[in-house]
Backbone as CSV, one residue per row, in Angstrom:
resi,resn,N_x,N_y,N_z,CA_x,CA_y,CA_z,C_x,C_y,C_z
1,MET,-25.442,3.235,-14.333,-24.345,2.516,-14.512,-24.793,0.675,-14.385
2,SER,-23.726,0.089,-14.780,-23.742,-1.121,-14.806,-23.629,-1.595,-13.379
3,MET,-23.943,-2.641,-13.394,-23.336,-3.750,-12.333,-23.005,-5.480,-12.657
4,ALA,-21.767,-5.571,-12.286,-21.450,-7.029,-12.146,-22.508,-8.319,-11.858
5,LEU,-22.164,-9.533,-12.240,-23.420,-10.327,-11.189,-22.731,-10.554,-9.640
6,ASP,-21.310,-10.035,-9.302,-21.270,-9.791,-7.636,-21.950,-8.654,-7.547
7,GLY,-22.648,-7.841,-7.886,-22.777,-6.522,-7.524,-22.419,-5.361,-7.643
8,LYS,-21.132,-5.628,-7.670,-20.049,-4.156,-7.345,-20.375,-3.521,-9.413
9,SER,-20.512,-2.455,-8.778,-19.662,-1.442,-10.341,-18.570,-2.070,-10.283
10,PRO,-18.672,-2.308,-12.052,-16.995,-2.149,-12.495,-16.802,-1.173,-12.612
11,ARG,-15.927,-0.756,-13.521,-15.141,0.076,-13.856,-14.381,-0.099,-15.432
12,SER,-16.070,-0.206,-15.853,-15.341,-0.516,-17.981,-17.380,-0.195,-18.433
13,LYS,-16.828,-0.734,-19.385,-18.123,-0.636,-19.990,-19.642,-1.940,-20.392
14,SER,-20.601,-1.639,-20.151,-21.667,-2.594,-19.918,-21.562,-3.555,-21.378
15,SER,-20.498,-3.689,-22.080,-20.843,-4.248,-23.196,-19.265,-4.805,-23.408
16,HIS,-18.371,-4.389,-22.192,-16.564,-5.530,-22.521,-17.443,-6.343,-21.162
17,PRO,-15.962,-7.431,-22.401,-15.882,-8.865,-21.826,-16.315,-8.422,-20.552
18,VAL,-15.905,-10.052,-19.668,-15.670,-9.971,-18.176,-14.179,-9.437,-17.616
19,THR,-13.751,-9.680,-18.807,-12.009,-9.852,-18.622,-11.350,-8.140,-17.938
20,SER,-12.094,-7.241,-19.317,-12.269,-5.326,-18.689,-12.956,-5.359,-17.362
21,VAL,-13.532,-5.954,-16.895,-13.943,-5.696,-15.239,-13.598,-5.988,-14.694
22,ASP,-12.759,-7.321,-14.947,-11.204,-7.290,-13.727,-10.490,-6.653,-13.622
23,ALA,-9.842,-6.297,-14.859,-9.052,-5.321,-15.357,-9.539,-3.776,-14.448
24,GLY,-10.351,-3.259,-14.687,-11.040,-1.979,-14.424,-10.799,-2.262,-12.441
25,ARG,-11.511,-3.185,-11.939,-11.260,-3.511,-10.598,-9.464,-3.294,-10.504
26,ALA,-8.910,-3.730,-10.809,-7.136,-4.043,-10.956,-6.707,-2.257,-10.141
27,VAL,-7.252,-1.638,-10.777,-6.614,-0.137,-11.137,-6.221,0.391,-9.512
28,ALA,-5.420,0.581,-9.452,-4.685,1.053,-7.995,-5.775,2.337,-7.577
29,LEU,-6.432,2.445,-7.366,-7.547,4.242,-6.996,-6.742,5.014,-5.824
30,PRO,-6.796,4.481,-5.189,-5.912,5.125,-4.049,-4.250,5.758,-4.528
31,GLU,-3.637,4.800,-4.784,-2.483,4.870,-5.036,-2.381,5.924,-5.913
32,SER,-3.006,6.078,-7.128,-2.997,6.902,-8.467,-3.371,8.680,-7.897
33,GLN,-4.418,8.491,-7.161,-4.755,9.680,-6.724,-3.145,9.997,-5.520
34,THR,-3.318,9.537,-4.730,-2.245,9.487,-3.924,-1.280,10.560,-5.007
35,ALA,-0.426,9.984,-6.001,0.247,10.764,-6.879,0.223,11.477,-7.398
36,VAL,-1.290,11.796,-8.118,-1.461,13.148,-8.515,-1.221,13.982,-7.036
37,LEU,-1.591,14.153,-6.220,-1.922,14.868,-4.877,0.110,14.959,-4.522
38,MET,0.271,14.092,-4.454,1.951,14.322,-4.458,2.617,15.436,-4.971
39,LEU,2.118,14.745,-6.386,2.849,16.071,-7.689,2.186,17.222,-7.852
40,LEU,0.999,17.322,-7.336,0.795,19.082,-7.215,1.510,19.646,-6.113
41,THR,1.329,18.599,-4.795,2.248,19.151,-3.977,3.643,19.557,-3.798
42,SER,4.182,19.227,-4.858,5.757,19.039,-4.857,5.993,20.270,-5.807
43,VAL,5.055,20.413,-7.002,5.482,21.090,-7.915,4.577,22.296,-7.836
44,GLY,3.428,22.098,-7.683,2.454,23.169,-7.721,1.522,22.933,-8.621
45,PRO,-0.004,24.245,-9.266,-0.480,23.645,-10.226,0.262,23.609,-11.192
46,MET,-0.438,23.047,-12.461,-0.521,22.089,-13.320,-1.691,21.396,-14.353
47,ALA,-1.378,21.666,-15.490,-2.262,20.981,-16.294,-2.399,19.786,-16.390
48,ASP,-3.084,19.148,-17.337,-3.551,17.640,-16.873,-1.313,17.228,-17.787
49,HIS,-1.487,17.876,-18.887,-0.554,17.342,-19.875,1.205,17.135,-19.121
50,GLU,1.061,18.566,-18.666,2.023,18.631,-17.390,2.476,17.804,-16.264
51,LEU,1.206,17.493,-16.032,1.238,16.481,-14.601,1.430,15.245,-15.018
52,THR,1.309,14.591,-16.314,1.878,13.266,-16.816,2.972,13.244,-17.368
53,ALA,3.139,14.499,-17.847,5.083,14.757,-18.444,5.668,14.298,-16.693
54,ARG,5.716,14.519,-15.907,6.440,15.155,-14.857,6.423,13.829,-13.897
55,ALA,5.168,13.318,-13.858,4.715,12.001,-13.466,6.186,10.249,-13.931
56,ALA,5.540,10.831,-15.474,6.447,9.782,-16.045,8.123,10.485,-15.649
57,LYS,8.092,11.510,-15.752,10.361,12.282,-15.582,10.156,11.723,-13.916
58,SER,8.782,11.380,-12.712,9.489,11.095,-11.822,9.188,8.968,-11.398
59,GLY,9.115,8.740,-12.628,9.214,6.826,-12.712,7.815,6.880,-12.189
60,VAL,6.775,7.653,-11.768,5.221,7.204,-11.535,4.878,6.138,-12.276
61,PRO,4.308,4.874,-11.775,3.642,3.830,-12.891,2.851,3.585,-13.316
62,PHE,1.987,4.761,-13.660,0.735,4.817,-13.762,0.603,5.516,-14.892
63,SER,-0.286,5.382,-15.740,-0.686,5.654,-17.499,-1.262,7.303,-17.067
64,PRO,-0.641,8.366,-18.639,-0.976,9.035,-18.025,-2.792,8.736,-18.587
65,GLN,-3.490,7.955,-19.079,-4.852,7.983,-18.984,-5.467,7.927,-17.032
66,ARG,-4.473,6.842,-16.538,-4.856,6.571,-15.041,-4.510,8.067,-14.544
67,LEU,-3.570,8.233,-14.909,-3.198,9.537,-14.010,-4.305,10.708,-14.151
68,ARG,-4.867,11.417,-15.665,-6.102,12.333,-15.656,-7.101,11.863,-15.014
69,THR,-6.964,10.781,-14.878,-8.969,9.939,-14.375,-8.332,10.089,-12.820
70,ALA,-7.429,9.937,-12.179,-7.067,10.448,-10.699,-7.462,11.641,-10.350
71,ARG,-6.908,12.735,-10.922,-7.382,13.638,-11.169,-8.522,14.374,-11.143
72,SER,-9.751,13.803,-12.499,-10.587,13.910,-12.306,-11.280,13.632,-11.364
73,GLU,-10.969,12.401,-10.485,-12.243,11.609,-9.712,-11.663,12.471,-7.811
74,LEU,-10.792,12.975,-8.099,-10.004,14.222,-6.802,-10.523,15.424,-7.382
75,ALA,-11.335,15.779,-8.726,-11.479,17.218,-8.268,-13.248,17.252,-8.397
76,GLU,-13.983,16.087,-8.116,-15.269,15.707,-8.209,-15.378,15.252,-6.665
77,ALA,-14.390,14.747,-5.868,-13.675,14.178,-4.518,-14.063,16.304,-3.652
78,GLY,-13.324,17.282,-4.780,-13.535,18.397,-4.435,-11.865,18.135,-3.274
79,ARG,-10.797,17.700,-3.967,-9.663,17.557,-3.415,-8.793,18.481,-4.489
80,VAL,-9.089,18.639,-5.568,-8.676,19.497,-6.535,-8.987,20.265,-7.211
81,VAL,-9.347,21.638,-7.421,-9.524,22.659,-7.940,-9.330,23.193,-9.453
82,LEU,-10.076,23.660,-10.299,-9.576,24.783,-11.520,-8.974,25.591,-10.723
83,VAL,-7.783,26.220,-11.346,-7.138,27.673,-11.127,-7.568,29.075,-12.019
84,ASP,-8.405,29.653,-11.615,-9.824,30.553,-12.197,-8.590,30.853,-13.269
85,GLY,-9.249,30.489,-14.591,-8.621,32.046,-15.357,-7.549,31.642,-15.779
86,GLU,-6.871,30.512,-15.251,-5.225,30.234,-16.203,-5.545,29.022,-16.763
87,PHE,-4.252,29.237,-18.123,-4.295,28.297,-19.113,-3.123,28.115,-19.551
88,ARG,-2.433,26.662,-19.388,-1.504,26.323,-20.364,-1.653,25.979,-21.467
89,LEU,-0.477,26.601,-22.413,-0.395,25.699,-23.771,0.302,24.068,-23.678
90,THR,-0.731,23.653,-24.594,0.038,22.208,-25.043,1.167,22.315,-26.124
91,LYS,1.587,21.517,-26.817,2.347,21.127,-27.726,1.269,21.216,-28.709
92,SER,0.676,20.911,-28.736,-0.492,21.390,-29.965,-1.267,22.923,-30.197
93,ASN,-0.521,23.271,-29.217,-1.001,25.044,-29.414,-2.208,25.178,-28.717
94,TYR,-2.947,24.242,-28.282,-4.342,23.758,-27.231,-4.016,24.829,-25.848
95,ARG,-5.127,25.361,-25.538,-5.250,25.998,-24.372,-5.865,24.434,-22.830
96,ALA,-4.863,24.619,-21.835,-5.628,23.177,-20.902,-5.842,24.441,-19.766
97,GLN,-6.722,23.610,-18.789,-6.958,24.107,-17.811,-5.920,24.005,-17.146
98,VAL,-6.076,24.555,-15.699,-4.513,24.077,-14.876,-5.312,23.816,-13.339
99,TRP,-4.897,22.946,-12.733,-5.721,22.475,-11.769,-3.982,22.499,-10.555
100,SER,-4.842,22.702,-9.468,-4.372,22.960,-8.210,-4.441,22.507,-7.055
101,LEU,-4.399,22.048,-5.649,-5.051,21.532,-4.877,-5.504,22.078,-4.186
102,ALA,-6.918,21.570,-3.168,-7.663,22.761,-2.657,-7.115,23.087,-1.987
103,GLU,-8.322,24.566,-1.130,-7.429,24.733,0.298,-8.213,24.080,1.405
104,PRO,-7.381,23.580,2.608,-8.242,22.994,3.259,-9.171,23.333,4.025
105,ALA,-10.314,22.291,5.063,-11.477,23.435,5.272,-10.878,24.261,6.586
106,PRO,-11.695,25.316,6.688,-11.063,25.888,7.921,-11.626,25.088,9.112
107,ALA,-10.595,25.090,9.773,-11.294,23.718,11.285,-12.290,24.781,12.051
């Protein structure tokens, strides 16, 4: 992972210009993750292509790329999980994995 001059990790490649570092830092991480969580809560398990399509119809102000990244970050954090053995077909007839909210930890 590369470091910027201010010591913070940028959300861009080290070979990109400083403007890319600035743009990467401007991304609204908590809001995009919240949007993914809200969609999975209201709709239920979905594949990424379904998630991004539903977000667009709902007026969610994030790009499909940002939403897929937010879903990936949530998976790394254990907030969303793969639905074992469930796939949905994309428009190109490829299988896509289905994601759902993780079960809450027992109290």
